[in-house]
Kinemage of the C-alpha trace (Angstrom):
@kinemage 1
@onewidth
@group {chain A} dominant
@subgroup {mainchain}
@vectorlist {calphas} color= white
{ca gln a 1} P -24.555 -7.675 27.609
{ca tyr a 2} L -23.692 -5.353 24.702
{ca phe a 3} L -22.585 -5.965 21.136
{ca thr a 4} L -20.766 -3.624 18.763
{ca gly a 5} L -21.585 -3.725 15.044
{ca lys a 6} L -18.986 -3.279 12.316
{ca leu a 7} L -19.494 -3.601 8.585
{ca arg a 8} L -16.324 -3.575 6.520
{ca gly a 9} L -16.330 -3.409 2.753
{ca asn a 10} L -13.963 -5.681 0.869
{ca trp a 11} L -13.681 -3.281 -2.068
{ca arg a 12} L -10.579 -1.075 -2.190
{ca gly a 13} L -10.826 2.420 -3.626
{ca ser a 14} L -7.941 4.685 -4.550
{ca ile a 15} L -7.476 8.361 -5.368
{ca gly a 16} L -10.225 9.526 -7.720
{ca thr a 17} L -12.980 7.776 -5.729
{ca thr a 18} L -16.275 9.096 -4.357
{ca trp a 19} L -17.797 7.397 -1.297
{ca glu a 20} L -21.436 7.812 -0.293
{ca ala a 21} L -23.895 6.203 2.141
{ca arg a 22} L -27.475 6.981 3.147
{ca ile a 23} L -27.765 6.487 6.908
{ca lys a 24} L -30.293 6.976 9.716
{ca leu a 25} L -28.938 7.115 13.262
{ca asp a 26} L -31.437 5.655 15.726
{ca cys a 27} L -28.548 5.419 18.166
{ca leu a 28} L -27.675 8.918 19.393
{ca tyr a 29} L -27.501 7.939 23.063
{ca pro a 30} L -24.860 7.856 25.793
{ca gly a 31} L -22.482 4.950 25.418
{ca leu a 32} L -22.829 4.690 21.620
{ca trp a 33} L -20.422 5.728 18.856
{ca pro a 34} L -21.823 5.510 15.274
{ca ser a 35} L -19.534 6.324 12.349
{ca phe a 36} L -19.003 6.061 8.607
{ca trp a 37} L -15.337 6.002 7.648
{ca thr a 38} L -12.699 4.700 5.259
{ca val a 39} L -9.425 3.137 6.277
{ca asn a 40} L -6.191 1.590 5.048
{ca glu a 41} L -5.197 -1.130 7.484
{ca asp a 42} L -1.842 -1.950 5.934
{ca pro a 43} L 0.901 -1.559 8.536
{ca gln a 44} L 2.633 1.327 6.717
{ca pro a 45} L 1.483 3.730 5.584
{ca asp a 46} L -1.901 3.586 7.232
{ca gly a 47} L -4.576 6.263 7.380
{ca glu a 48} L -8.250 6.854 8.048
{ca val a 49} L -10.949 9.297 6.975
{ca asp a 50} L -14.066 9.746 9.124
{ca leu a 51} L -16.983 11.062 7.047
{ca phe a 52} L -18.800 11.430 10.355
{ca glu a 53} L -18.486 10.235 13.927
{ca trp a 54} L -20.969 10.897 16.726
{ca tyr a 55} L -19.632 10.448 20.234
{ca gly a 56} L -21.868 9.265 23.055
{ca asn a 57} L -19.282 10.125 25.700
{ca gly a 58} L -20.878 13.557 26.234
{ca glu a 59} L -17.525 15.319 25.811
{ca trp a 60} L -16.692 15.439 22.100
{ca ala a 61} L -18.690 17.135 19.339
{ca pro a 62} L -19.592 15.077 16.256
{ca gly a 63} L -17.035 15.551 13.535
{ca thr a 64} L -15.470 14.843 10.172
{ca thr a 65} L -11.752 14.074 10.330
{ca val a 66} L -8.841 13.101 8.080
{ca his a 67} L -6.202 11.102 9.976
{ca ala a 68} L -2.883 10.648 8.168
{ca ala a 69} L -2.221 7.775 10.586
{ca ser a 70} L -4.987 5.676 12.128
{ca asn a 71} L -3.459 5.903 15.613
{ca gly a 72} L -5.356 9.184 16.090
{ca lys a 73} L -2.217 11.341 16.374
{ca thr a 74} L -2.600 13.150 13.042
{ca trp a 75} L -5.753 14.995 12.123
{ca glu a 76} L -7.433 17.770 10.213
{ca gly a 77} L -11.013 17.908 11.392
{ca lys a 78} L -14.218 19.884 11.644
{ca ser a 79} L -16.872 19.722 14.347
{ca ile a 80} L -20.326 19.208 12.833
{ca pro a 81} L -22.794 19.296 15.781
{ca gly a 82} L -25.891 20.463 13.892
{ca met a 83} L -25.288 18.075 11.008
{ca val a 84} L -25.659 14.778 12.851
{ca asp a 85} L -29.192 13.879 13.916
{ca asp a 86} L -31.651 10.979 13.740
{ca ala a 87} L -33.044 11.729 10.232
{ca trp a 88} L -32.012 10.011 6.996
{ca his a 89} L -28.953 11.729 5.483
{ca thr a 90} L -26.617 11.024 2.613
{ca trp a 91} L -22.941 11.416 3.534
{ca arg a 92} L -20.482 11.872 0.660
{ca met a 93} L -16.711 12.184 0.362
{ca arg a 94} L -14.718 12.888 -2.800
{ca trp a 95} L -11.021 11.908 -2.715
{ca asp a 96} L -8.930 13.271 -5.567
{ca glu a 97} L -5.700 15.132 -6.368
{ca glu a 98} L -7.071 18.186 -4.508
{ca gly a 99} L -7.492 16.196 -1.273
{ca phe a 100} L -10.822 15.411 0.401
{ca lys a 101} L -14.214 17.129 0.142
{ca phe a 102} L -17.246 16.312 2.327
{ca trp a 103} L -21.006 16.847 1.888
{ca arg a 104} L -24.161 15.979 3.773
{ca asp a 105} L -27.217 15.543 1.526
{ca tyr a 106} L -25.313 16.430 -1.651
{ca val a 107} L -27.074 18.175 -4.533
{ca asp a 108} L -25.449 19.121 -7.835
{ca gly a 109} L -23.377 22.266 -7.506
{ca ala a 110} L -23.339 22.229 -3.688
{ca lys a 111} L -20.156 23.361 -2.003
{ca pro a 112} L -18.640 20.920 0.502
{ca tyr a 113} L -19.054 21.731 4.193
{ca phe a 114} L -15.416 20.744 4.751
{ca ser a 115} L -12.299 20.245 2.617
{ca val a 116} L -8.803 19.017 3.435
{ca pro a 117} L -6.048 19.822 0.900
{ca pro a 118} L -3.316 17.266 0.109
{ca lys a 119} L -0.646 18.538 2.482
{ca pro a 120} L 1.209 16.652 5.214
{ca ile a 121} L -0.419 16.691 8.645
{ca his a 122} L 1.672 17.110 11.805
{ca val a 123} L 1.940 14.136 14.165
{ca phe a 124} L 0.700 15.272 17.593
{ca gly a 125} L 3.454 15.051 20.229
{ca ala a 126} L 6.236 14.661 17.639
{ca pro a 127} L 8.838 17.161 16.389
{ca pro a 128} L 7.437 19.814 13.971
{ca glu a 129} L 9.047 18.155 10.954
{ca asp a 130} L 7.198 14.845 11.585
{ca lys a 131} L 4.291 15.128 9.151
{ca arg a 132} L 2.344 12.571 7.117
{ca trp a 133} L 0.101 12.379 4.041
{ca pro a 134} L -0.116 8.798 2.746
{ca phe a 135} L -3.194 9.461 0.587
{ca ser a 136} L -1.230 10.471 -2.541
{ca asn a 137} L 1.191 7.510 -2.440
{ca pro a 138} L 1.050 5.327 -5.574
{ca gly a 139} L -1.129 2.292 -4.938
{ca tyr a 140} L -2.624 3.694 -1.737
{ca trp a 141} L -6.165 2.460 -1.120
{ca met a 142} L -8.955 2.618 1.449
{ca thr a 143} L -11.961 0.438 2.187
{ca pro a 144} L -15.327 1.570 3.642
{ca met a 145} L -16.387 0.913 7.259
{ca leu a 146} L -19.675 1.465 9.065
{ca thr a 147} L -19.647 0.977 12.805
{ca leu a 148} L -21.916 1.297 15.795
{ca ala a 149} L -19.576 0.903 18.738
{ca val a 150} L -20.894 0.331 22.243
{ca gly a 151} L -18.624 1.594 25.010
{ca gly a 152} L -15.045 2.732 24.578
{ca val a 153} L -13.353 6.119 24.779
{ca gly a 154} L -15.574 7.754 22.151
{ca ala a 155} L -18.817 6.210 23.348
{ca gly a 156} L -18.428 6.375 27.099
{ca asp a 157} L -20.393 4.238 29.550
{ca pro a 158} L -23.287 2.426 27.818
{ca ala a 159} L -25.232 1.981 31.091
{ca ala a 160} L -27.187 5.215 30.398
{ca gly a 161} L -27.854 4.288 26.757
{ca lys a 162} L -31.112 3.240 25.148
{ca phe a 163} L -31.266 -0.309 23.828
{ca pro a 164} L -31.897 -1.741 21.374
{ca ser a 165} L -30.333 0.958 19.192
{ca gln a 166} L -29.578 0.848 15.517
{ca met a 167} L -27.680 2.533 12.720
{ca leu a 168} L -29.749 1.957 9.576
{ca val a 169} L -27.919 1.920 6.236
{ca asp a 170} L -30.023 2.252 3.091
{ca tyr a 171} L -27.086 1.977 0.695
{ca val a 172} L -23.348 2.429 0.253
{ca arg a 173} L -22.044 3.540 -3.141
{ca val a 174} L -18.452 3.905 -4.225
{ca trp a 175} L -17.446 5.085 -7.687
């Protein structure tokens, strides 16, 4: 019997917000899918930003992704294989008028390892003109999520996993 863990913040941040969490992943095994992300779950417009996701399905590289729709059909992403391991790391995202910037273990003056400018993202499988960017809409907000999924498309079969497993969170800061 397996259980998935999901921690959802009830605070809503808007453009001009920095999100940060210090996390240790004692869960990098087949069948597991740890992630730190932000999401807007309103029906329209929705959207999601994955600061990091590690996939236990053995097929997909860990990554950072901006989804202009949370159905997974719009994305600007970067694979980050060497950046996700089982040590303590601080993951940070800055969301402002210039789009999104991402850091691991931020120090003052450090350049982000990935940036996504505020331009519409094409919807996969749709006509070329079908693009989305809800993140600059007035009143648009996101809330933080931390998950350790067991099973599913990103995790794969948990039968080969190591249990118990854990995703340790020292802190989450949003300012």
